[in-house]
Steps between C-alpha positions, in 0.01 A plus 500: 500500500833385363337225303254747344783727401692220335200398300443857385861535405493176302199626310680825420805317368288272283300790367819698425646204313180469299510873425853476360413201289204679352704790364534319172133403489211705370349798677193301613710239677701775674184666629367165621815442700470850649139440603600170662771682694242747636269214592746250650778720639337832581167345595312779327205300367296793372804646322578162349141465373526838326824394327354166394197683357726730295672192353168345395384830349823582313603153385185293434671336200777360718254239609725300728606805702149649510357171626768474768425855609131417544591194708718724722211750535270218614759384755547853635123533554493159670763620747279803568190281546331678211248322275643698203743209467232299323465764226873481422495120467181515293667749264784253449249231396299730277782693327807279534367142505774406245765559770492147640701554816322821603155359414567191710607715793191721463265198506678359805469827691134544406427151629671583828311830530167322452552298817336633817752677720744591226704817573330707233156445652600684812412195717730413782413136527676298229405153626193282483279550806247255643165682515272223618520130567161382371366237739291304255605467137579791267330841518314461167488876461693820422652790690322835467672755269566729799664214688272536806329163493490158338181335379488127573280198557447406865486123460383451859161653416518509118468877502656785307717697741761774509816524709631837615870475420588768753315361803481132402125492568264293279142602424238294317317676217246223435314294757471159340359186655811278527282192451354624172778354281540847345818708505673804344824494303743725309403833650633816329487850647378783276735787397328739743533240781127524579373176342601137461421275203509133577391158379237302687425128485130420553366181650304435178836458320492838327747786528449872551711809455395740772592852611460627854593828668756492778239637738199329338323181601317413179690399187405568143503194273664603172495165323383143561613202296520124533859530386772601741550876481794685647538878557845602375532877498317832515537759226693802629185715497303234692226476237585155357597166644724249326397142574594154382220262405557128435457489125386136498203529737353847452181558303605852405818680396794347683874511530630846603201732517450864595181577693363856488385568858236750385301293246649150542616484136773245422799557278717210386872549561637152435337162415681329787539641848829543679669733744472857365537860618404853390778742423488800741386734221220262400618472138597134509429169666796267525386140449686173540448286190638174373856573394536853634321818610257718302383856555131562443464858376184653648455761223511257209416166657809347341722240668859610442778239547739627763718196569503193276677200650427129543534511882222548755411856603294652778434872525572631850461880505590831343730746669322812618630718216380246243841474339582147610311172516585234755434140403591148598643250253696176474689631195829429684395155626346605834207725583668837547384860524590722203446861398474655156498870405199616295430821312184565303412133502839384372789324672820696561780246514513146630333393828715526810515235771377642831490198733580134458256233616215739562213274610321766707141598430482873418266688735532843341710814465421810706526862383816528710664235286488211750445156349306258718513125436390188682715192542302185568647247742212255441618158397302189408639149500358163402569282805506125568457319832438142621223436751413206721188331358375403844549829686523755223814645654777630279790255540759663272596866480311701240735547201478716189402293199765672290870497580576765238208744503439637850226749579340500151322162470129449546194286417637144532322197356580130533510257208255207525771255611643746753851487348498851352406840632427786262502863615513844346814714517440874501726792596724705274609194303285386208191319626524124467360175629745298711460125521679327786574130516440425872703178477819661372443868585568597142327820384411559140402839363208492259468834318142556403449579134208732560422811704494549876382218723205592719500444876389136513622167624595285198298183443669194348339279241423140604801362308734772637614622158337842504389773741186710485515860625334829400729743321481809278508364146683758289243695296205297624466582870463262795481134401529164670824365358629144473879510538716212388734412790785417261491763226311784673263525205175663614165426337188706587209278601228757584452870570551575866254715701718708730300585808735614777856486616523122527228293333501134602432226248504122522572224251316170513717190566468389137603847377189540284301749710589840637309660788528878527331818623335746266260792532138428419437666161149592615617648833871591532459535878445126528789261459435153374694174491520354152634184344644477148559176315834553322421236241158619390532865601162491672446686830248452779403685819596319824425752775372857519463711813574857598811512714651190340863557411706187551486120491703181502469160330558172683784289358258233379298766318176409679455796731532877486570719804338840438597811696231764556548846641174585679490881493189512720656313791859593421605139541700265286375145459553202278256300297553210516739491797874453459479129569424315177180337631144614450366851427467722801583839641780583739561854622870572522661837524864459608721801567771585253354388169600219266800440280549255213557137588548184295518146628534150357157397620357149503139615516459454875572848622565860395759736639533873488771731618438826679732796533828444672448465876162325477462124527470245224156343491460142391232245431606136557835414333776641287875462445635799305382849415623795298378850550578864429561733790591868474694705747604859537 
């Protein structure tokens, strides 16, 4: 009690000294000091707010004092836990943006108030709370607007499911055959919390956007396309769905597209798709674009530049009142969360930093103002190990291929002479190919002068001077690229038919022929194995069979191992068998599933790696392998 008294007394002395000093100042400054005395010394917040309001009303031309008074009003309301604090700070930005110090303080306080658990939201919890530790991967869905449940993909059965956030119970909405190779993704709950829109990958290598009721069992297919399509957001009235369509593969309108759920009509929003979100009033759609963020105005169909900057931007969400937009950007060097105030489609002041190093995946904002996000702990490393040629036992500890990049390397591939290992570096850093000299351990970063590298193991040319790998060629779509291992120059060799998540391809030993999987133009449900001569450009059919989806080429180029998924018998078998001998059939259905593996093979055996915890399988001899294993 004594300490509290001393503090109060000190405040009184300071306020009295300020009062005396202000006698020679203007009337507005005197009244401001008096209002501060009522706030800080007397503790009469409501009385102080009334005095601050009188200052703003009587002396609007004394811009510095009026702006300070509004800041004090906002702080008084914050102490009271009243959301009126936002209005005071917004008034500073709209009417007194030229007052640099006050405007900066207003933006800072608005950013703090936008965080879940801030005092002015009335929430008691001001810390981040763990809601659910997802057992297998990321949730691939959104929280419902009422905060009752989370839509997610159950990767154990490849079903759409919901999790009750109060009880922790999971319930499957779909009843998929886990052996069908089909699965849902990116599920989004409707504004009325009664329906879920989600993407669906079909076994015939097409994609759907589907809608299903929470209590229904039969989904409605809204759209089917051979291009990857991704549900992004519902319109606030629930009558339209915003989706992203891969602009390089679709036969129809692509990019960011609005689908009318009544008649199926499409409306183009942006020529390229990206993360986007409806404003709560439905007037705008915030879209991430190259070099900033645009607002698509629903009434006029115009794309209005909101933020123009050379950095990368990703739209995260709008605040519930529609006055602020949250986004992620590397404008400060790292991927951080930012917030910008918006009024009538225009920016009010500069963006405010909300959180540094924000790598979380947004999972939605509830009506109560709680922001849900998912943090992935999944890591993937390219690994190297030595094995005994006679026994196949690992004789040296498995080591990461990279000494610098841990948890973000994948898809390793050996050079023909076995001296170099190339692998892809992903993560928050700029994507690049890393080439490691296995003799010296030196790692060299090779930045790819093209778009994003697809999920493939790189194949070296016979002379070891270039690498072939599918990538997104800027402005042209997926292409098979030849990348110079010294300069990083990328040259497109052929259009690339993207079929699924990871599409295997093989390069002949002389580097002149590429074997790859493509859909049969006459029947998209049937996959076929094709060969393209890179010198002449001619293609030919090698194998065609329903259920075919993977293959491998022997090191001498004489044999192909073809993997067939027999949907009738629900078995997985190889044709020919894994051993590079004569054609045959071998049923094999190991538990756990396969992961990528690369080995310096001599043509006598093939090796594949299964998920961590399952054994290595070998055929005859080998000395060194490199593979990619993921772990949670």
